[in-house]
Legacy VTK file of the C-alpha trace (Angstrom):
# vtk DataFile Version 3.0
C-alpha trace
ASCII
DATASET POLYDATA
POINTS 414 float
14.096 -9.054 23.784
15.315 -7.277 26.614
18.874 -5.900 25.957
21.975 -7.578 28.272
24.615 -5.402 28.752
27.975 -5.989 30.751
30.824 -4.315 31.431
34.134 -5.404 32.093
37.386 -3.841 32.509
40.806 -5.784 31.941
44.344 -5.910 31.234
45.582 -5.943 27.674
48.558 -8.152 27.754
49.430 -8.214 23.815
49.390 -4.052 23.905
52.532 -4.170 26.959
54.754 -1.480 26.588
58.179 -1.329 26.687
58.460 -0.493 30.445
56.131 -3.364 31.366
52.985 -0.913 31.606
49.518 -2.329 29.801
46.290 -0.499 28.629
43.401 -1.147 30.862
40.514 -1.552 27.997
36.990 -1.818 28.727
35.189 -4.633 27.255
31.166 -3.875 26.904
28.896 -7.306 25.882
25.472 -6.644 24.408
23.714 -9.769 24.094
26.755 -11.361 23.423
28.462 -8.910 20.917
31.514 -7.494 22.391
33.061 -3.826 21.955
36.451 -3.253 23.391
37.646 0.028 23.844
40.553 1.833 25.309
40.119 3.662 29.008
43.202 5.748 28.386
44.785 4.263 31.561
48.123 2.199 32.021
49.061 -0.048 35.008
51.811 -2.471 35.904
50.489 -5.850 35.236
51.907 -7.065 38.844
49.386 -4.506 40.564
46.006 -5.641 38.365
43.385 -7.499 39.774
41.533 -9.604 37.073
39.186 -10.940 39.286
38.258 -7.442 40.672
38.654 -6.067 37.613
40.659 -3.020 39.453
44.133 -1.825 40.523
45.292 -3.922 43.522
45.942 -1.789 46.743
45.181 1.797 48.312
47.556 3.964 46.751
47.162 7.081 44.861
48.020 5.853 41.670
45.306 2.751 42.416
42.459 5.436 43.777
42.621 7.211 40.625
42.859 4.519 38.049
39.457 3.135 40.037
37.936 6.043 40.303
38.118 6.643 36.379
37.177 3.169 35.877
33.865 3.849 38.250
33.394 7.113 36.500
33.526 5.539 32.660
30.916 2.540 34.105
28.345 5.328 35.257
29.224 7.187 31.900
28.435 3.977 29.504
25.379 3.292 31.666
23.782 6.813 31.185
24.661 6.277 27.400
22.918 3.335 27.685
19.587 4.706 29.119
20.008 7.436 26.918
19.526 5.203 24.103
16.281 3.790 25.571
14.816 6.802 26.532
15.209 7.965 22.771
14.024 4.286 21.355
17.150 3.911 20.077
17.697 -0.074 19.829
20.714 -0.799 22.395
23.233 -2.512 19.716
27.077 -3.160 19.881
26.975 -0.225 17.155
24.921 2.148 18.642
26.398 2.132 21.700
29.847 2.081 20.591
28.916 5.466 17.977
27.304 6.963 21.686
30.307 6.511 23.367
32.883 7.550 20.909
30.627 10.625 20.557
29.645 9.743 17.025
26.203 10.986 16.533
23.841 9.038 14.511
23.258 10.317 10.649
20.296 12.056 10.810
17.686 10.133 8.694
16.063 12.002 5.615
12.933 11.426 4.260
13.385 10.926 0.249
15.669 8.280 0.608
13.638 6.465 2.681
10.861 7.125 0.507
13.434 5.967 -2.673
14.533 2.662 -0.961
10.510 1.673 -0.137
10.139 2.528 -3.919
12.571 0.153 -4.931
11.402 -2.763 -2.922
8.127 -2.612 -4.533
9.628 -2.391 -7.917
11.682 -5.616 -7.123
7.940 -6.983 -6.171
6.077 -5.911 -9.267
4.370 -9.204 -10.364
4.767 -10.890 -7.568
2.759 -8.857 -4.591
2.396 -5.479 -6.572
1.092 -4.088 -9.554
3.061 -2.079 -12.143
0.135 0.849 -11.329
1.084 0.448 -7.531
4.304 1.090 -8.680
3.566 4.033 -10.331
1.408 5.647 -7.968
4.220 5.423 -5.391
6.809 7.023 -7.570
4.009 9.891 -8.470
3.622 10.523 -4.796
7.605 10.930 -3.951
7.557 13.210 -6.876
5.063 15.212 -5.462
6.627 15.029 -2.067
9.945 16.641 -3.514
7.962 19.523 -5.170
5.948 20.304 -1.737
9.584 20.188 -0.089
10.791 22.695 -2.104
7.659 24.850 -2.377
7.170 25.055 1.266
10.825 25.038 2.452
12.973 25.480 -0.539
14.793 22.400 0.110
15.412 18.853 -1.839
15.177 16.898 1.358
13.980 16.812 5.179
14.734 15.062 8.356
12.233 12.766 9.297
11.627 14.197 12.792
11.387 17.306 11.610
7.874 16.160 10.082
4.955 16.985 12.344
0.671 17.716 12.315
1.460 20.873 10.354
3.584 19.454 7.672
0.618 16.999 6.763
-2.083 19.783 6.888
0.309 22.043 4.472
0.592 19.104 2.301
-2.687 18.054 1.854
-3.069 22.061 1.383
-0.281 22.077 -1.933
-1.774 19.048 -2.991
-5.596 20.509 -3.215
-4.218 24.351 -4.054
-1.095 24.186 -6.362
-1.250 20.734 -7.683
-5.682 21.145 -7.834
-6.141 17.623 -6.789
-9.695 16.704 -6.352
-10.443 15.596 -2.117
-10.327 11.711 -3.612
-6.737 12.035 -5.127
-5.419 14.240 -2.502
-6.599 11.898 0.072
-4.745 9.013 -2.013
-1.336 10.535 -1.978
-1.934 11.465 1.901
-2.448 8.193 2.211
0.950 6.878 0.030
2.857 9.450 2.136
1.282 7.938 5.495
2.810 4.951 4.377
6.310 5.811 4.402
5.582 7.095 8.074
4.258 4.090 9.343
7.450 2.611 7.814
9.499 4.963 10.115
7.428 4.409 13.354
7.830 0.477 12.657
11.611 0.896 12.802
11.850 3.464 15.840
12.928 6.148 13.871
10.390 8.548 14.809
9.244 9.455 18.694
5.706 10.611 17.500
3.133 10.059 14.883
2.735 13.223 12.869
-0.834 11.479 11.847
-2.044 11.174 15.601
-4.715 13.811 14.703
-5.082 14.089 11.259
-8.410 13.109 9.767
-9.455 12.860 6.257
-12.713 11.519 4.165
-13.098 10.075 0.986
-16.018 11.374 -0.837
-18.134 8.849 -2.304
-17.826 8.855 -6.245
-20.949 7.963 -8.152
-20.022 5.317 -10.401
-20.839 5.544 -14.113
-22.912 2.742 -15.889
-24.768 1.812 -19.075
-28.644 1.041 -19.003
-30.199 -1.835 -20.699
-31.284 0.784 -23.916
-27.542 1.956 -24.196
-26.284 -1.978 -24.093
-28.677 -2.651 -26.456
-27.384 0.445 -28.527
-24.014 -0.663 -28.949
-24.718 -4.328 -29.320
-27.534 -3.429 -32.657
-24.723 -1.102 -34.162
-23.193 -2.209 -37.295
-19.697 -0.593 -37.283
-18.394 -0.070 -40.340
-14.315 -0.311 -39.263
-12.559 -3.441 -37.950
-11.097 -1.550 -35.296
-14.362 -0.333 -33.939
-16.346 -3.705 -33.877
-13.309 -5.135 -31.704
-13.234 -2.483 -29.271
-16.780 -3.072 -28.736
-16.855 -6.710 -28.537
-13.979 -6.867 -26.256
-16.208 -3.802 -24.301
-19.281 -6.063 -24.197
-17.305 -9.189 -22.706
-16.304 -7.096 -19.876
-19.711 -5.519 -19.165
-21.323 -9.204 -19.166
-18.191 -10.820 -16.986
-17.647 -7.938 -14.841
-13.502 -8.545 -15.443
-11.281 -5.140 -14.992
-9.109 -4.021 -17.938
-6.394 -5.705 -17.230
-8.082 -8.888 -15.593
-9.196 -9.262 -19.611
-6.074 -8.660 -20.529
-4.538 -10.977 -18.951
-7.219 -14.246 -19.755
-6.003 -17.359 -21.957
-7.878 -20.299 -22.736
-6.504 -21.783 -19.563
-8.788 -19.518 -17.610
-11.808 -21.448 -18.949
-13.072 -24.085 -17.352
-16.331 -26.317 -16.136
-17.792 -25.342 -13.269
-19.709 -26.271 -10.489
-23.236 -26.444 -12.689
-21.591 -28.476 -15.579
-21.641 -25.225 -17.636
-18.707 -23.235 -19.001
-16.708 -20.435 -16.085
-13.906 -17.969 -16.282
-11.559 -18.790 -12.986
-9.178 -16.274 -12.433
-7.636 -13.898 -9.878
-8.151 -9.944 -10.036
-4.239 -8.674 -10.368
-5.585 -5.580 -7.880
-6.561 -7.565 -5.057
-5.383 -11.095 -5.860
-8.589 -11.914 -5.165
-10.428 -15.344 -6.820
-12.998 -14.219 -9.372
-14.920 -17.333 -10.489
-17.508 -16.020 -13.669
-20.050 -18.163 -15.142
-20.079 -17.381 -19.092
-23.654 -16.079 -20.481
-24.137 -16.774 -24.146
-23.306 -13.199 -25.275
-19.737 -14.110 -23.614
-19.363 -17.329 -25.167
-20.010 -15.717 -28.538
-17.580 -13.242 -28.299
-15.116 -15.912 -27.281
-15.927 -17.974 -29.947
-15.532 -14.823 -32.549
-12.201 -14.489 -31.449
-10.568 -18.049 -31.192
-8.674 -17.950 -34.328
-7.515 -14.524 -34.271
-3.643 -14.306 -35.001
-3.130 -11.939 -32.161
-4.931 -13.799 -29.368
-3.098 -17.267 -30.789
0.455 -15.274 -31.036
0.049 -13.631 -27.191
-1.763 -16.595 -25.967
-4.928 -14.301 -25.129
-8.538 -15.200 -24.907
-8.895 -12.169 -26.856
-7.084 -9.702 -28.882
-7.094 -6.982 -26.595
-5.338 -3.621 -27.357
-3.884 -1.166 -25.296
-6.131 0.627 -22.560
-5.293 3.707 -23.806
-6.543 2.718 -27.266
-9.298 1.004 -25.542
-10.542 4.144 -24.032
-9.635 6.386 -27.451
-12.258 4.097 -29.263
-14.716 3.610 -26.896
-15.197 7.674 -27.108
-15.854 7.100 -30.583
-17.884 3.977 -30.237
-20.334 6.415 -27.896
-20.462 8.998 -29.919
-21.957 6.858 -32.782
-24.269 4.928 -30.527
-25.376 8.825 -29.354
-24.312 7.949 -25.711
-23.932 11.058 -23.472
-21.659 9.511 -21.181
-17.682 9.376 -20.952
-17.384 6.118 -22.014
-14.731 4.331 -20.685
-13.563 0.732 -20.586
-13.989 0.508 -16.590
-17.706 1.314 -16.909
-18.235 -2.068 -18.282
-17.427 -3.614 -14.583
-19.941 -0.867 -13.008
-22.402 -1.972 -16.068
-22.035 -5.722 -14.872
-22.212 -5.070 -11.549
-25.404 -2.614 -11.682
-27.595 -3.600 -14.798
-26.262 -7.186 -15.990
-26.643 -8.522 -12.496
-28.037 -6.667 -9.251
-31.021 -4.865 -11.463
-32.297 -8.722 -12.676
-32.308 -9.749 -9.293
-28.705 -11.317 -9.072
-27.839 -11.508 -5.157
-25.282 -8.798 -3.771
-23.177 -12.027 -2.154
-22.817 -13.517 -5.391
-22.083 -10.542 -7.802
-19.510 -9.256 -4.572
-18.048 -12.921 -5.652
-18.187 -12.736 -9.617
-16.348 -9.311 -8.660
-13.696 -10.738 -6.521
-14.214 -7.834 -4.165
-13.040 -8.629 -0.392
-15.987 -7.754 1.121
-19.374 -6.250 0.351
-19.366 -3.051 1.238
-17.117 -2.967 -1.830
-20.424 -3.983 -3.839
-22.773 -2.141 -1.609
-21.974 1.072 -3.354
-23.473 -0.290 -6.579
-26.719 -1.200 -4.487
-27.221 2.486 -3.249
-26.991 3.872 -7.144
-30.156 1.488 -8.353
-33.025 3.883 -8.361
-34.351 1.624 -10.464
-34.570 -1.466 -8.947
-35.748 0.669 -5.266
-38.638 1.443 -7.501
-39.868 -2.342 -8.357
-38.611 -3.555 -4.798
-41.302 -0.698 -3.169
-44.031 -1.818 -6.128
-43.968 -5.529 -4.629
-44.417 -3.571 -1.078
-47.376 -1.419 -2.317
-48.791 -4.387 -3.594
-48.735 -5.884 -0.230
-50.248 -3.095 1.839
-52.902 -2.369 -1.108
-56.117 -1.425 0.468
-58.962 -2.462 -1.972
-61.756 -1.324 0.422
-63.351 1.843 1.527
-63.888 0.103 4.895
-60.397 -0.368 5.281
-59.318 3.080 4.572
-62.213 4.130 6.908
-60.917 2.226 9.478
-57.110 3.679 9.209
-58.557 7.346 9.357
LINES 1 415
414 0 1 2 3 4 5 6 7 8 9 10 11 12 13 14 15 16 17 18 19 20 21 22 23 24 25 26 27 28 29 30 31 32 33 34 35 36 37 38 39 40 41 42 43 44 45 46 47 48 49 50 51 52 53 54 55 56 57 58 59 60 61 62 63 64 65 66 67 68 69 70 71 72 73 74 75 76 77 78 79 80 81 82 83 84 85 86 87 88 89 90 91 92 93 94 95 96 97 98 99 100 101 102 103 104 105 106 107 108 109 110 111 112 113 114 115 116 117 118 119 120 121 122 123 124 125 126 127 128 129 130 131 132 133 134 135 136 137 138 139 140 141 142 143 144 145 146 147 148 149 150 151 152 153 154 155 156 157 158 159 160 161 162 163 164 165 166 167 168 169 170 171 172 173 174 175 176 177 178 179 180 181 182 183 184 185 186 187 188 189 190 191 192 193 194 195 196 197 198 199 200 201 202 203 204 205 206 207 208 209 210 211 212 213 214 215 216 217 218 219 220 221 222 223 224 225 226 227 228 229 230 231 232 233 234 235 236 237 238 239 240 241 242 243 244 245 246 247 248 249 250 251 252 253 254 255 256 257 258 259 260 261 262 263 264 265 266 267 268 269 270 271 272 273 274 275 276 277 278 279 280 281 282 283 284 285 286 287 288 289 290 291 292 293 294 295 296 297 298 299 300 301 302 303 304 305 306 307 308 309 310 311 312 313 314 315 316 317 318 319 320 321 322 323 324 325 326 327 328 329 330 331 332 333 334 335 336 337 338 339 340 341 342 343 344 345 346 347 348 349 350 351 352 353 354 355 356 357 358 359 360 361 362 363 364 365 366 367 368 369 370 371 372 373 374 375 376 377 378 379 380 381 382 383 384 385 386 387 388 389 390 391 392 393 394 395 396 397 398 399 400 401 402 403 404 405 406 407 408 409 410 411 412 413
């Protein structure tokens, strides 16, 4: 919207002095909002022209006052243009501060970052997951540590953040904090969101990330083979604790649900699907995308096993799941007992569903992507890249089609 500014000079009758002089005021109207400031000049009311907004006549006094008012108008217009040049919104408040010589308070990085985090905190459970808040809190903490390390200060004006600041911050994350590539990129990405916030509010003239490039390295996803899954299924655990963790881990292996999504499941999430069979209908907490998963026989057996478990009934959960930390700790025990030489974590179950359970068995990648609740197919394709076994089987079929059983055919090609 174009800013409309009008300037008017008027004699303020209500403030007439005992000797009959009235002060001349400047009225500035910006998009309908008024500012009224004294011009520091006085005039006899009878000598003032309301229509012209200046003193009548051509006397020395009139020329002096009218010249002052003209200069004042030019100064106000210059100040308006200066705000526009600096990309500061021209409002009644900003123009008044400029006229009165009150500099705009320098915007500091840490309060802006903290305000951003406070807003996320208020929206946890509505628009953001608790983990998102924790990541930004950690990012803020790292930013404060970096400022102290590099500049020996606790805060910095945002207009002092430039390309060198960003590259130095990345260097600090990789060297001092010893962050791996993808972790460093993640923290820089979080910091970039704060910069984008400043740019959107016109608090920054230049984007310090304009010439910055970072690249996330693809991480090989660990998953269990069919034999490893079978060894976990067949193992007879002597403790109820390990048996419970094994069952819920297998539940995730055959549904593809992440820990938090398994934790959030209730009996109401199970319904009849399009094929007349039982399905799980839920939403991923991480992305809020729908996830619809047919229930396989092994999955149903686990659901039935814990249908009347006291913990499930008391907490209104489908399964009596433990904390993520305990699940991961006990899974390491299970890996040891089953002689699995992989660092077993709960999230490996989701990778196992995507690879060994579905893609390896010929389930189309589009169907796998939908069950995993991925927003786009590219995310699912990361799993397809690591399936050497599937590539081998596909190539066997191709070899069969192109097999040359006749020596004559071979000779023709040679």
